[in-house]
C-alpha positions in Angstrom: 41.7 152.3 -65.3 45.0 151.1 -66.8 45.9 147.5 -67.1 48.3 147.8 -64.1 45.5 149.4 -62.0 43.2 146.5 -62.9 45.8 143.9 -62.0 46.5 145.8 -58.7 42.8 145.7 -57.9 42.8 141.9 -58.3 45.8 141.6 -56.0 45.9 141.6 -52.2 49.0 141.2 -50.0 48.9 138.1 -47.7 52.1 139.2 -45.9 53.4 142.7 -45.2 56.8 142.1 -46.7 57.8 143.7 -50.0 59.4 141.7 -52.9 63.0 140.7 -52.1 65.9 142.0 -54.2 68.6 139.9 -55.8 66.5 136.8 -56.1 66.5 134.7 -59.4 62.8 134.4 -60.0 59.2 135.2 -59.1 57.3 132.1 -58.0 53.7 131.7 -59.2 51.9 128.9 -57.4 48.8 127.9 -59.3 46.3 125.8 -57.3 43.0 126.6 -59.0 43.8 128.7 -62.0 45.2 125.9 -64.1 45.7 127.8 -67.4 48.6 129.4 -69.2 46.5 132.1 -70.9 43.9 134.6 -69.6 45.3 134.2 -66.1 45.6 137.3 -64.0 47.7 135.5 -61.3 50.3 134.7 -64.0 50.0 138.2 -65.4 50.8 139.7 -62.0 53.8 137.4 -61.6 55.1 138.4 -65.1 54.5 142.1 -64.4 56.5 141.8 -61.1 59.2 139.8 -62.8 59.6 142.3 -65.6 59.8 145.1 -63.0 62.5 143.2 -61.0 64.4 142.1 -64.1 63.9 138.4 -63.5 61.8 135.5 -65.0 58.8 133.7 -63.6 58.7 130.1 -62.4 55.3 128.4 -62.2 54.7 125.6 -59.8 51.8 123.2 -59.7 51.8 120.9 -56.7 49.2 118.1 -56.0 49.2 116.3 -52.7 47.1 113.2 -51.8 45.5 114.4 -48.6 43.2 117.2 -49.6 39.7 116.3 -48.6 38.1 113.7 -50.9 41.3 113.2 -53.0 40.2 110.6 -55.5 40.9 109.0 -58.9 38.3 111.3 -60.4 39.6 114.6 -59.0 43.3 113.7 -59.4 42.8 112.7 -63.0 40.9 115.9 -63.9 43.6 118.0 -62.2 46.5 116.2 -63.7 45.0 116.4 -67.2 44.7 120.2 -66.6 48.3 120.3 -65.4 49.6 118.6 -68.6 48.0 121.3 -70.8 49.1 124.0 -68.3 52.7 122.8 -68.8 52.4 122.8 -72.6 50.9 126.3 -72.6 53.7 127.7 -70.4 56.3 126.1 -72.6 54.8 128.0 -75.6 55.3 131.2 -73.6 58.9 130.3 -72.5 57.9 130.2 -68.8 59.6 127.6 -66.6 57.2 125.0 -65.0 57.7 122.6 -62.2 55.2 119.9 -61.1 55.2 118.0 -57.8 52.8 115.1 -57.1 52.8 113.8 -53.6 52.9 110.1 -53.0 54.2 110.2 -49.5 56.0 112.7 -47.2 55.6 116.4 -47.4 52.6 118.6 -48.2 52.4 120.9 -51.2 52.7 123.9 -48.8 56.1 122.4 -47.7 57.2 122.1 -51.3 56.2 125.6 -52.3 57.7 127.1 -49.1 61.0 125.5 -50.1 60.9 126.9 -53.7 59.9 130.3 -52.2 63.2 130.6 -50.4 64.8 131.7 -53.7 61.9 133.8 -54.9 61.5 137.5 -54.9 57.8 137.0 -54.1 55.2 134.3 -54.3 52.0 134.9 -56.3 49.1 132.6 -55.6 45.6 132.4 -57.1 43.1 133.8 -54.6 40.0 131.7 -54.2 37.7 132.1 -51.2 36.7 128.5 -50.8 37.9 125.1 -49.6 41.6 124.3 -49.2 42.9 126.9 -51.8 42.5 129.7 -49.3 43.7 127.5 -46.4 46.9 126.6 -48.3 47.6 130.2 -49.3 47.2 131.4 -45.7 49.4 128.5 -44.5 52.2 129.6 -46.8 51.8 133.2 -45.7 52.2 132.2 -42.1 55.5 130.3 -42.6 57.2 132.4 -45.4 58.7 135.7 -44.3 58.8 137.1 -47.8 56.1 138.7 -50.0 53.0 136.6 -50.8 50.3 138.1 -53.0 46.9 136.6 -53.7 45.4 137.4 -57.1 41.8 136.9 -58.1 41.8 134.8 -61.2 38.4 133.2 -60.8 36.0 136.1 -61.4 35.4 138.3 -64.4 35.0 141.4 -62.3 37.5 141.4 -59.4 36.0 140.5 -56.0 37.9 143.5 -54.5 35.9 145.9 -56.8 33.2 145.5 -54.1 34.6 146.5 -50.7 31.4 145.8 -48.8 29.0 142.9 -48.6 26.2 143.9 -50.9 23.8 141.3 -49.4 21.4 140.6 -52.3 21.6 139.7 -55.9 19.7 142.8 -56.9 22.3 145.1 -55.3 25.1 143.0 -56.6 23.8 143.0 -60.1 23.3 146.8 -60.1 26.9 147.3 -58.9 28.4 144.6 -61.1 26.9 145.4 -64.5 28.5 148.9 -65.0 32.0 147.3 -64.4 31.7 144.5 -66.9 32.8 146.2 -70.1 36.0 147.4 -68.5 36.9 144.2 -66.7 35.8 141.7 -69.4 37.3 143.4 -72.4 40.6 144.9 -71.2 43.5 142.8 -72.4 45.5 142.0 -69.3 48.1 139.6 -70.8 51.7 140.4 -69.9 54.7 139.3 -72.0 57.8 138.0 -70.2 60.9 140.2 -71.0 63.5 137.9 -69.7 64.6 134.4 -70.7 63.2 131.3 -69.1 64.8 130.5 -65.8 67.3 127.7 -66.3 68.7 127.4 -62.8 68.2 124.5 -60.4 64.7 123.8 -59.0 64.2 121.0 -56.6 60.7 120.5 -55.2 62.1 117.7 -53.1 60.3 114.7 -51.6 58.9 112.0 -53.8 57.1 114.3 -56.2 57.0 113.4 -59.9 58.2 116.2 -62.1 57.6 114.4 -65.4 54.2 113.3 -66.5 52.6 112.0 -69.7 49.0 111.5 -70.7 49.5 107.7 -70.8 51.1 107.7 -67.4 48.4 109.6 -65.4 46.4 106.6 -64.1 49.6 104.7 -63.1 50.8 107.7 -61.2 47.4 108.1 -59.5 47.5 104.5 -58.5 50.6 105.2 -56.5 49.3 108.3 -54.7 47.1 106.6 -52.1 43.9 108.5 -53.0 40.4 107.1 -53.0 40.3 104.9 -56.1 36.7 103.8 -55.5 35.4 107.0 -57.0 35.5 106.3 -60.7 36.7 108.8 -63.4 33.9 110.8 -65.0 33.1 111.9 -68.6 35.1 115.1 -68.4 38.7 115.6 -69.4 40.5 118.2 -67.4 42.6 119.4 -70.3 42.3 122.9 -71.7 41.8 121.6 -75.2 38.7 119.7 -74.0 37.5 122.8 -72.2 37.9 125.0 -75.3 36.1 122.4 -77.4 33.2 122.3 -75.0 33.1 126.1 -74.9 32.9 126.2 -78.7 30.1 123.7 -78.6 28.2 125.5 -75.9 28.3 128.8 -77.8 27.1 127.1 -81.0 24.6 124.6 -79.8 23.5 125.5 -76.2 23.6 129.3 -75.9 21.0 130.1 -78.6 18.4 128.1 -76.6 19.9 128.3 -73.2 17.1 130.4 -71.6 14.5 127.7 -72.5 16.5 124.5 -72.1 18.7 125.0 -69.0 16.1 123.4 -66.7 15.6 120.2 -68.6 18.3 117.6 -67.7 17.0 115.2 -70.3 18.4 117.3 -73.1 21.9 116.7 -74.3 22.4 120.5 -74.7 20.5 121.4 -71.5 23.3 123.7 -70.2 26.9 124.7 -71.0 28.5 122.0 -68.7 31.4 124.4 -68.3 31.4 124.5 -64.5 34.1 121.8 -63.9 36.6 123.8 -66.0 35.6 127.1 -64.4 36.0 125.6 -61.0 39.5 124.4 -61.6 40.4 127.5 -63.6 41.1 125.7 -66.8 38.7 128.3 -68.4 38.4 131.9 -67.4 35.0 133.6 -67.1 36.5 136.4 -69.1 37.2 134.2 -72.1 33.8 132.5 -71.8 32.1 136.0 -71.8 34.2 137.0 -74.8 33.1 134.0 -76.8 29.4 134.8 -76.0 29.9 138.4 -77.0 31.5 137.4 -80.2 28.6 135.1 -81.1 26.0 137.8 -80.3 27.9 140.4 -82.4 27.9 137.9 -85.3 24.2 137.6 -85.0 24.3 133.9 -83.9 22.8 134.5 -80.5 19.7 136.5 -79.5 20.4 139.2 -76.8 17.8 137.5 -74.5 19.8 134.2 -74.6 23.0 136.1 -73.9 21.4 138.0 -71.0 20.3 134.9 -69.3 23.6 133.1 -69.8 25.5 136.2 -68.4 23.2 136.4 -65.5 24.2 132.8 -64.5 27.9 133.2 -65.4 28.5 136.7 -64.1 25.7 137.7 -61.7 25.0 134.4 -59.8 28.4 132.8 -60.0 30.3 135.9 -59.0 27.7 136.9 -56.4 28.3 133.6 -54.6 32.1 134.3 -54.7 31.3 137.8 -53.3 29.2 136.4 -50.4 31.8 133.7 -49.7 34.5 136.3 -49.5 32.7 138.0 -46.6 31.5 134.9 -44.9 34.4 132.6 -43.6 31.8 130.0 -42.7 30.2 130.0 -46.1 30.5 126.2 -46.4 29.5 125.5 -42.8 26.2 125.1 -41.0 27.3 128.0 -38.7 27.5 130.3 -41.7 23.8 129.8 -42.8 21.4 132.6 -42.0 20.4 132.6 -38.3 16.6 132.5 -39.1 17.1 129.4 -41.4 19.1 127.6 -38.7 16.6 128.5 -36.0 13.5 127.3 -37.9 15.2 124.0 -39.0 16.4 123.3 -35.5 13.0 124.1 -34.1 11.6 121.3 -36.3 14.5 118.9 -35.8 12.3 116.7 -33.6 9.6 116.3 -36.2 8.9 112.9 -37.6 10.8 112.1 -40.8 9.0 110.1 -43.5 12.2 108.0 -43.9 15.8 108.2 -42.7 18.5 106.9 -45.1 22.0 105.9 -44.2 25.0 107.3 -45.9 25.6 104.3 -48.1 22.1 104.4 -49.5 22.5 108.1 -50.2 25.9 107.7 -51.9 24.6 104.9 -54.1 21.3 106.6 -54.9 19.2 103.8 -53.4 16.1 105.6 -52.0 12.5 105.3 -52.8 12.6 108.6 -54.8 13.4 107.9 -58.5 14.1 111.6 -59.2 16.6 111.9 -56.3 18.3 108.6 -57.3 18.8 109.8 -60.8 20.3 113.1 -59.5 22.7 111.3 -57.1 23.8 108.9 -59.7 24.7 111.9 -61.9 27.1 112.9 -59.1 28.4 109.4 -58.4 28.9 108.3 -62.0 29.2 111.4 -64.1 30.7 113.9 -61.7 28.2 116.6 -62.6 24.6 117.4 -62.0 22.2 119.8 -63.8 21.6 122.7 -61.5 17.8 122.6 -61.6 18.0 118.9 -60.6 20.5 119.8 -57.8 17.9 122.2 -56.3 15.5 119.3 -55.9 18.2 117.0 -54.7 19.4 119.2 -51.8 15.9 119.8 -50.4 15.2 116.1 -49.9 18.2 115.6 -47.7 16.6 117.8 -45.0 13.8 115.3 -44.5 16.0 112.2 -44.8 18.5 112.8 -42.0 17.5 113.0 -38.3 19.1 116.4 -37.7 19.4 119.5 -40.1 23.0 120.1 -39.2 23.8 116.6 -40.2 21.7 117.0 -43.4 23.8 120.0 -44.4 27.0 118.2 -43.8 25.9 115.3 -45.9 24.8 117.6 -48.7 28.2 119.3 -48.7 30.0 116.0 -48.5 28.2 114.4 -51.5 28.6 117.6 -53.5 32.3 117.9 -52.7 33.3 114.3 -52.9 31.7 113.5 -56.2 31.0 116.7 -58.2 33.8 118.1 -60.4 32.4 121.5 -59.7 32.0 120.9 -56.0 34.1 122.7 -53.3 33.2 125.9 -55.1 31.4 129.1 -54.0 28.8 128.6 -56.7 27.8 125.1 -55.6 27.9 126.1 -51.9 25.5 128.9 -52.9 23.1 126.3 -54.3 23.3 124.2 -51.2 22.8 127.2 -49.0 19.7 128.1 -51.0 18.3 124.7 -50.2 18.8 125.3 -46.5 17.0 128.6 -46.4 19.6 131.2 -47.7 17.0 133.0 -49.8 13.5 134.2 -48.8 11.5 132.2 -46.3 8.7 129.9 -47.4 5.1 130.8 -47.7 4.0 128.7 -44.8 5.5 126.7 -42.0 6.0 123.0 -42.8 6.8 119.9 -40.8 10.6 119.2 -40.8 11.4 122.3 -42.9 9.8 125.0 -40.8 9.9 128.3 -42.7 12.5 126.9 -45.2 10.7 126.1 -48.4 10.4 122.5 -49.7 10.6 121.5 -53.4 8.7 118.9 -55.4 9.5 117.3 -58.7 6.1 117.7 -60.5 7.2 120.6 -62.6 10.5 118.9 -63.5 8.6 115.7 -64.6 6.3 117.6 -66.9 9.2 118.7 -69.1 9.7 116.9 -72.4 11.5 113.5 -72.0 12.2 113.9 -68.3 10.2 111.0 -66.9 11.9 108.5 -69.2 15.3 110.1 -68.7 14.9 109.9 -64.9 13.9 106.2 -65.0 16.9 105.4 -67.2 19.4 107.3 -65.0 18.0 106.0 -61.8 18.5 102.4 -63.0 22.2 102.7 -63.6 24.4 100.5 -61.4 26.9 102.2 -59.1 30.2 100.6 -58.3 31.4 99.7 -54.8 32.3 103.2 -53.5 33.9 103.4 -50.1 31.5 104.7 -47.4 32.7 106.6 -44.3 32.1 104.7 -41.1 30.8 107.7 -39.2 29.8 111.4 -39.7 32.2 112.9 -37.2 34.6 114.2 -39.7 31.8 115.6 -41.9 30.2 117.4 -39.0 33.6 118.8 -38.0 34.3 120.2 -41.5 30.8 121.5 -42.3 29.3 122.1 -38.8 
């Protein structure tokens, strides 16, 4: 396949209209691919601009009413936006930022900028509001809108049918990796930076500095009770972590990834992958380079790739074919049936939402896990597998338990709202094979204990230390109606 054919495979038309003639620019709306390099959405925009003889304008808009908008999420996104701006400046590509404090939505702003565009290119992500916003723009803009897959190493559209199991997906995915991970897709703009007027309108802030981020967020009306976490959203921070992960984590990854007590337990790259600050292609390239240099054993590389490329991209694949992937209605019918059949079983304890948010249960392991979410914005995946299972027995109804699991994941985790983390939660609610025996509360959905986890080196002490951390006063919803509506 040629580079153009690969980029075409990553692209799908969201409207039937062709690109318009005699327009001054191609508009590239980046929502969740916040990087200026290794970005197929940007490459498609540049390719189209070169063909039409016009430059590209990139817009990043951030409103204050996406679900769970908070100081934590806003700061991470705006840090990424600053480095995006700098990276685009290096490539002589015009950038405009809009941050909503009141008034219009980001779809309104992009629709206004689209009026002068030959076409709008958006990053195509199958989860949460990214897909909703792209579809909303396509409904109100009469011109060409193209969605481009910038989140997977191998394009989602390479698999036209739902493959159903990881075994089938892995077998179909592996032969395509060399082509899609190693082909250089980067396009070079042939035309000078657009210097005409660009007015995103409303009360959006076009200028932003690193020192001014918190002050701006304070004016945005987002949830300030969720504190910032120990991750910087900037691309420079992401590349530093990638370098560290390849040097210090990858060589032992296969053996350390399930021990949250270790500082190098896993790569910790998922927040940057979720927000598109890093591309899976460049992560894979760094791993391949380390292996070729003899710094990484093939077994370690294989396991890391299985997580990065098989499981992560399999979850995106399944999400693409299941519009209810993050909803109770989208769980396997057998899992829902057995959980509902046991909905009336006696629970050992029922915890309110405030106790769950603050990690104040009688389960030290679970408290440590939840405080990783509430305070750090990230949780070790093996710990999350235990965390999600306990919620089934702590809420009076499995539908409500699923909504609470998604809510806690999406509100607090920097890698929440993602096909991968929804895949983990769905596993907890019976997505995979059924249990070996029927259990109270769980039915044929398997349970999970923490005995194996606690036998790992340093884990008991680490859990005790983590569970003892104080949690600030985080706002608590007054009822679950909105959660059940979103995740039901």
